[in-house]
Phi, psi and omega in degrees: 000149182300314184295330183289336185283348177248107181272191184301148175305325184293339182260358182288145178287137182304319182292332177289316183294334181297335181263001181271137172253338177224133170220123171248123183239107179052047186277133176233139175227117179251148175232141176268114179245105188068238176252015181248142175266125177250131180262115181272323174231138189229089175070044186273134172245133181203137173232131174240126183265159180303132177088001178279156170240108187239132172259126172264116193240142175172157177286174176303133180088002183280338182112001185291325178293322176296317178297320177300316181295325179288316178295324181277006179060029176265352183207168178236152179286154173283330178205161183087187185232135172241123175244129176241119184052036177088353181264125177285111185294333180302327189265356186273147171290168179300319179295319179293323179294319177297318179296316178299316180299318183290332183266324190262339187240131170249118186265138170232119186253162180299319184262021175069310179054046173285150180292138180288151174057034177226158179275172178303313183291326178293323176298317184285331177291331191308309182294332177290317178297323178298327179279359177091011178284144183298152180301321181297313180290322179298317179296319179296313181295318180295318179298317180297318182291317178296321178296318178300326182267015173083020182241026181298335178264010182235018186303320186255018175275135172278172189295334179291343180258007180248142175289170179302316179296322178292320177298320180291327175293322174299316179297321178292319176300318179297322179292328186270337194296336179269005183054057183288161176290329185226134167260115184254109186251115182261104180045055190291347180254003187298332182258013185242155172289167189298321181293315180291322177299319178297324179294323178293318177297320177300322178295317177298322177297317179299318180295322177297319179296335176281353179107004179287148173268120183244127172241115185252123177261124183203155171257354188270114183295327179292317177295316181299328182296344179287340184273141178295339178225138182228125179250116184262127178253144172208129178053041173079009179227159177281119181278317176197161182229111185250148176229147178106132177291132179267000000 
């Protein structure tokens, strides 16, 4: 079984762990809904290594959103251990968790979540400025990243002048500009037409070929098939773990 092949963090070989960017060890996440406890993840084991492209797949209620929140350092487990880039999130203070999230995770969301009343380049500069990088260097890095993603002629366009696909590219540039350990993409094609969505998936594939670690959250089996590895969730547990493009 997939879960059986990953034993306790304490028994993992140091050289193996050095290449891991995500490790979930017997992770459980419970939520109190009214007076009832609902278990969203139930004893999940998962390892994602540097440079992998993994799709986390499942229907609504399967636990994939909870897993995304744990990997993205937006939540903590009720039990078990979550390590992101070697740091156990369970043991971090809120400030330390926020710092880890800003440095280790690049987020790409379904609805783009671009800052209002700002240009493309200002959106991409934002996480760099948050990290204390000078405005001059942030502008240079943001310009380079947007140009790399084919938006060099759209640097000073606000979001109302950008198509949906262009807005998502801005969001991807923003996710990449800090050189995070993980690019975490939550249903990144959900707000796009099929042609534009396919272009975004192609871009994620290109980034993977460059060595980026991509974690894609999706309910769409066709989109998931684009990833070399697919982890299927059902009822809070890993149902199967597949490798190889179909």
